[in-house]
N, C-alpha and C positions, 0 to 999 in steps of 0.2 A: 612113224618116221616120215612117211609120205605126206601126212597132214601137216607136220611141222615145216617141211620144205615148202609146202603150199603157203603157209603163213609168211615165210621168209620172202617168197616170190611176190606175194601181195604187198608186203611192206616195202620192198624195193621198188615196185611199180608205183606205189603212192609217193615215195620219196622222189623218184624221177619226175613224176607229174607236178611236184611242187618244189623244184630245185631251190629257188630263192628262199622260200620259207624254211626249207630243211637246213640250208646252210646257216641262216640266221639262228636257227635253233641250236646248231652245232657250235656256234661261235663261242658261247660261254664255256662249253666243255673244252674247246680247242685252246682258248686262252689259259684256262685253269691248268690243263695238263702240261702245256708248254712251260708255264711258270714253274710248276712243281719239278718237272724233269730238269729244267735248266738250273734252278736254285740248288737242288740236291747235287747235281753234277759239279757246280761251282764249289759247294760245300765240301764234297769229296776231294776236289783238287786242292783246296786250301788245307784240308786236314792232312793230305799226303805231303804237301810242301812243309807244313809245320812239323810233322813227325819226322820227315827226312832230315830237316834242318837240326832237329833235336838229337837225332841219332847219327849225326855226321861222324862222331868219334865215340863209339860205344865202348871202347876200351878205357875211357876216362871215367873215373868214379870220384865222387865227392864224399868226404867224411867231415861232418860238422858237429858242432856242440849241440847237444840235446837241450833246447831252451826250456823244456818242461822240467828238467832235472837241475839245470845249472843257471844261476843268476848272472854271474860274471862270465860272458861268453868269450872274451879274448884270452883264452887259456892255452892254445896250442903254440908252443914256443919254437924258437929257432932250433933249440936242442932237440925237441921232439921231431922236427923235420929231418935233422941230420941223422938221428937215431933210426928213423924209418928208412932213410936212404941207405944207410949201412946194412940194415936188416934185409931189405928186399933185394939190394944189389941190382943185377942186370934184369931182373924180372919186372922192374919198374923203370920206365924211360925217363920220367921226370915227376917231381913233386912240387906243386905250385901253391903259394899262399900270398895273399895281398890284402892291403887296406887302401881305401881311396879317401882323399880329402881335397878341399879347395884351397888354392894358394893365389898369391900375386906373383907374377913374373915380370921382370923389367929388362928390356933390351933398348937398343938405340932407337927403336920405333915407338917406344912408350911402355906403359905398364898395362898388363892384361890380367884378367881373371882366368884361371886354369884349373884343370883337374890333375892331381898327382896320384899316381898309383905307386905305393910303396910295397915292393915285392922282392921276390927271390930270383936268382939267375935263370931258373927253369921257366920263368914267365915268358922268356923268348919264344918258346915252343908251346905256349899254353893254347888250349882249345880256342878256336876261332880267331887267334892272333894272326896278324899279317906278317909277312916275311921281311927281314932286313934287306934294304937295297943299298945301303952305304954304311961303312964302319962296322963296329962290333957291338955285342951286348956286354953288359957288365958281368964280371966273373965272380966266383966264390971269394977270391982274394979281395976284390973290390968291396964285396958285401962284408967280409970279416973285418976289414979295416975302416968301413964306413966312408969310403972314398966319395968325394962330391962329384959324381958323374950322373949322366942321365941318357935316356933314349927318347926320341920324339918321332912323330910321324911326319910325312911330307907336307901335309896340310898345315900342321903346327909350325913347321919350319918356315913356310911361306908367310904365315901370319906374323911370326916373331921377327924374321930377318928379311923377308922378301924373296928368298930363294932357298934351294935345298942343299947348296954346297956349304954346309955349316958344321961338318964334323970337325971337332977340335975347338970350336968357338964356345964362349962362356956367356952366361947371363945370370941374373940374380933371381933367387926364389925366396919368397917370404911366407912363412907359416906363422900366423899370429904375430908375435913380436920377434920371432927368430928369422934371421936373414942369412942366406948362404949362397955363395957363388958356385954354380955347377958347370961342368964341362960336358959338351955333347959327345958321346962315344959313337952313337949310331943313329940311323934314320930308318924307320919302318915305312913300308908301302902303305898308302892310305887306301883302305878297302873300298870297293864300290858301295857297300852298305853305308860306310861312314860318309861317303860323298853325298849319298841321298839324304842322310840325316842332316848334314850340313846345309844342303840346299833347302830342306824344310825349315831349318832354323832361320835362314836368311829371309825366306818368303814370309815368315811370321815376325820378322824384325827382332829376332832373338840374337844375343851375342854369339860370336863364333865359338866353336868347340876346340879348345886347346888342351892337348893331352900329353902328359909327361910321365915317364917311368923312371923311378930311382930305386937304389937299394934300400930296403926297409930300415937298415941300421943307420942310414944317414939321418933318420928322423931325430936321433939324439942331438945332432948339431943344431936343430931348431928348438930344442928344449921340449920336444913332444915325442919322447921315445915310444916306439911300438913294442909293447911288452909281449904281445901274443896275437894270435889270429882266431877267428871264430870258425874257420873251415879251411880245409886243404883239398886240392885236387891231385889225384894220382893217375898217371897214364901208364897202364900195364903194357908189357911188351906184346901181349896177344889178348884178344877179346875174351877167350875162354877163361882166363885166369882173373879177370877183372873183379868178379864177385868175391872170389876167395881172398884177393888182396884187400878189398874193402873190409871184409869181415875181420881179417887179421889186423888191419890198421886200427879198427875200432877196438879190438881186444887189447892191442899193445898200448894204445893211448889211454885206455881205461886203466890198465895196470900201472901206468906212469902217473896217473892222476886219481889215485884211489880215494883221495880226500874229497873229491867232488860228488861221490855217490856211487850207486850201483851201475847206472847206465848213463854216464855223462856224454857219450858220443853216439852218433848214429850215421848210417850211410845213405847215400842217395845216388842211384845210377841214372844216366840220361834216359834209359828206357822207361824208368818210373815216371819221369817228367813227360816223356812223349805219350805215355798212356793217359796221363792226366789231361794233356793238351788235346789229345784225340777225343777224349770223352767230352771235353768242353766244346770242341768244334762240332761233334755229333749233336750235342744239345742245341747249339745255336742253329745248325742247319735244320734240325727237326722243327724248331719253333718257327723259323722263317717259312719253311715248306708248309707248315700247318696254316700260317696266315695266308699263304698263296692258295691253299686248298679251299679257302672260303669261297673263292671265285667258282669252284666246282659246284658248291651248293647253289650259288646264284645261277649257274648254268643249268643245274637240275630243275630249278624253279621255272626257267625258261622252257625246258623240255615239257614240263607239266602243263604250262600255259598253252603252248602250241598244240599239244595233244588234246587238250580240252576244246580248243578251237576246231581241231580236226574232227572230234566227236560231233560237234554241232553241225559242221559242214557235211558230215557223212551220215546224218540221221536216216536218210532214205536207204542207203546201202545197208545199214544195221537193221532197219525194219524189214527189208526184203529178206535178209539172211535169217532173221529170227522167225519170220513167217514161213520160211522154207524148212524150218526145223533145226536151225543152228543152236547149239547149246550155249549156256552162259559161259562155260569154261572156254569154248572155242573163241568167243568174242574177246574175252579177257586175254587169251593167248595171242590173238592177232594184234591187239594194240600194244601189249607188252613187248612183243617181238619187234614191232616198229620202233618203239621208244628206245629199246636196247640197241638196235642197229644204228639209230641216229647217234646215240651217245658213244657207241663203240667206234663208229667212223670218225666222230669228233676226237675221240681218244687217240686213234691211230694217227690222224693228222697232227695232233698235238705232240705226240711222241716223236714223229718225224721232224717237226719244227724244233722241238727241244733238243733232239740229237744234233740237228744242223747248227743251232746256236751254240751248243757245247763245243762242237768241232771248230766253229769259227772263233770262239773266244780262246780256245786252246791254241789254235794256229796263229792268231794275232797276238797272243799273250797279253790280252787286255788287262792292265793293272798288274802285270806279272803273274797272272793266275794261269795255272795249268789245269783246266777243268777236266774232270774224268767222269764219263757217262756211267751211271749206276744201274746195273741190271736189275737189282731188287726194286729200285724206284720205277723202272719201266714196267715191271710186272705188276707192282702195286697200282701204278697209274692206269694200266689197262683194265685190271679187275675193278678198280674204283669207278672208271668211266662207264663200264657196262653196268655196274651196280647202281650208279646214279640213274641210268635210263630205266632200270627195272623198278627201283624204289619210287621215283617220281612219276613213273608211268602207271603205277597201280591204281591211283585214284581215277584218272581218265578212263582206264580200261574197265574198272568196275562201274563207272557211270555209264559207259557205252553198253555194258552187258545187262544193266538193270533197266534199260529202256524197254517199255512195253511195245510189242510189234504194232498194236493198234495205234498207240500214241505216236510212234515213229512214222507210220504210214500216213497218219492224219496230218503231220507237219509237212508232207511232201508238197 
């Protein structure tokens, strides 16, 4: 133990005597460790943001047509939705189904391309939907009668009419050759996410995003009736019952559509999607961190080169030590200790810089990212940096240990 401490003391003395050279040797390790820690932390932050966004409403489950079993996917009818609503009662807060298509809409300001969502009244409270700020949503009676009404968001109202005081106003919708005049019942708040998307569209010169929601039964007036849906979303009254409700819905729909096969429907919970997205983010982060870790190999080569120079410069010292009886193992241990300390110090500095950058990125929310420092990444980075010093220090250490005392002293 005493001899090992002596090696450490000698290594530190030599590092202090060559501060500039030692720092340059550490620089590659510092950059590599800083990059790995920062990238992994940003990756963790992105993963957490994605998973949290996916799991915002874990009591919502989706039941969809199993495309491996069913060719025609538009098979969930309005009667199926009504049946499920009656069966589940208060245990399900809402059942949502929708189809989207592109249309032409005409107001006093002109004719615009738009997206129309043909849906059910429960879409008012659908997952990720913004709240109504004016008017009302269409009702079951509106849907049953196919009443020509719609709901739009604030941004769409400004595009179509120039203001948001448009509840009760009408405009024309055209789907293929079918034209229908619809009345605006309500206005949704335009979400911050939608505003960002719109800003991106405008920056790329793309047309504005106009979104309109109508009862799906109104599609008959356009000559394009919606016969069914490929999926439905059910929002359970509590999270614990969500899985049971999804399984029951799959079974009930299967019994109502026995002609489609043995397993025509399947369920998907947001937690399944979040697991998948988390795995994807882990893979991306690992790949980018691996690319950044290449700089650690470059840094290790720098350590080896400097240690080789150190062996050449310290030939006299090595010769004297060997002449006084120093063993080969002692010489190897001395140089390995020095290279490990240099790499370890570079690793510590890199970890501190990586942690500082992570905190700064998180505090400033650069790009909306909430970076999260990863303890495993810190541990791996520390071990890796020390390992780099040992691995790339072996060759210089062996070269120093193999010097003949006579040859070393002759070069003095």
